[in-house]
N, C-alpha and C positions, 0 to 999 in steps of 0.2 A: 160619444160610445156609440148612440142606438144608429148613426149614418155610416158609422165606421163597420159595424155588426151587418147593416143593409147594402153594403158595396160590397161586403165578401160573399154573402149570401148570391149575391147578383153575379157576382164572378165565378161562383161554382158554379150554379146555374147554366151559366154562358159555357162554360168549361164540359159540362156534363150534356148540354144539349150539341157540343162540336163534336163530342164522342161519338153520339147517335148519328149527327147530320153532320157530317165534316164539311167544311168551306169550298171544297172540291172533290174531284174522283178517289184522289189518295189510293191508287193503283197497291202501293208497296202495303200500306198497314193491313188493306182490304185479303191480299193474297197472307198477311202475316197471322190475320184474324181465321182464314179457312187453314192453314198451316197448323195452328196450335191446337184447334179443335180436333183437327185429325190425329196430330202427335198424340192427345192425352187419349182421344179412345180408340185407337190403334193398341191393342195387347195381344200379348199370343193367346192364340186361342180363339180370340176375338177380332178380326182385323177389320182395318179400313185403309183403303189405299185408293189415291186420287190419280189416275193417268193422266187427266187434262184438266187444263183452267183457260177460259177464253172470255175476253171480254168485248164486250160492242162497245158502239158509240151511244154515251149517255144524253139523254133530252130532258127537258122541262115535264113535270107532270102535269097534264093539262088541268086537273080538278086544284092543283097547288103548284103555281106558276113558279113559287120561290123555291119547290123542292124541284129534283132531277134526279130521274132514275137512271143507273149503270144498268145494261144486262148483263148477267152473268152467266154463262155455261159450263157445268163441270160434269166429268165422269170420275164414276167412283165405282169400287169396287168393297162388300163388304158383308156383315152377317146381316140378318134380320135386326137383330139387336141393334147394331152402328146405325143401320138405315133409320130406325124410329129413332135414335138419339140425335141423327142430323137434323130431320125433321123438327124435333124439338127444339133443338139449338135455333133454328130459324123462327121457330115458332115465339121463341121468348126475345128475339133480338128486338133491338129499339127501346129498352129497357133504361130509365135513367139511373136505375139501380145499380145494375151492371156496366151501364156504358157502353153495350157491345151495339155494334152498327147497325140500325134498320135494314131489316132485307124482309123479303116478300117471296115467296114461292110462284113460279106462274105455272112450270109445269113439270112431270116426273115420268120418266119412261122407266119401267122394271124389265129386265131379264133376268132370269133363273136359270143357270148354266148347267146344273147338275141336276137334270130329268125333271123339271116341273116343280112347283111349289109346295112347300112342304109347312103346312099352315102351324104345327106344333113344334116347329124346331128352329129356336131363336138362333142358332149360331150357322143356319143354311146360308152360304155365299151368294150373293146374288149382285148384278152389275146393276147401277142407274144412273142413270142423266138427268138431271136438273136443270131447270132455266129458272135464273131468279133476278132480283132488281136488288140492287143495292142502293141506297138512297144519300144523297149530300144535297146541300145547299146550291141552287143554282148562281154560277159566277154571275157578279154584277156586270162585268164587263165580256162584251161579248167575244168569243174565240176565233 
């Protein structure tokens, strides 16, 4: 009985790890992850729109060769509120509790289209480009 419980826990842990560090690039699920976030955040009066999504070529992480990073570039347009929601989404990624794939933010470029930045307006629309890394397990076989 104890061995069975341990095997079940190990299987659940392996499944959770694969959700945050999938065994390959898994472009489809990664695209779906971004689409689901944007769909949930995009509301009347509080828009979020993704105009482009580009993937680079993944490569092993120098400090952790069993993990690889897939470069991701996105152009988005949304409110200041949704910009901070996106930053929070990336910041909270990689949690075993949520099973959200591990992401890291490499750079942000902001553009304020309507007359410059207005600090006290959470609904101000801005354009932003983000460069991210989406992590996955380094394939065991060379491609």
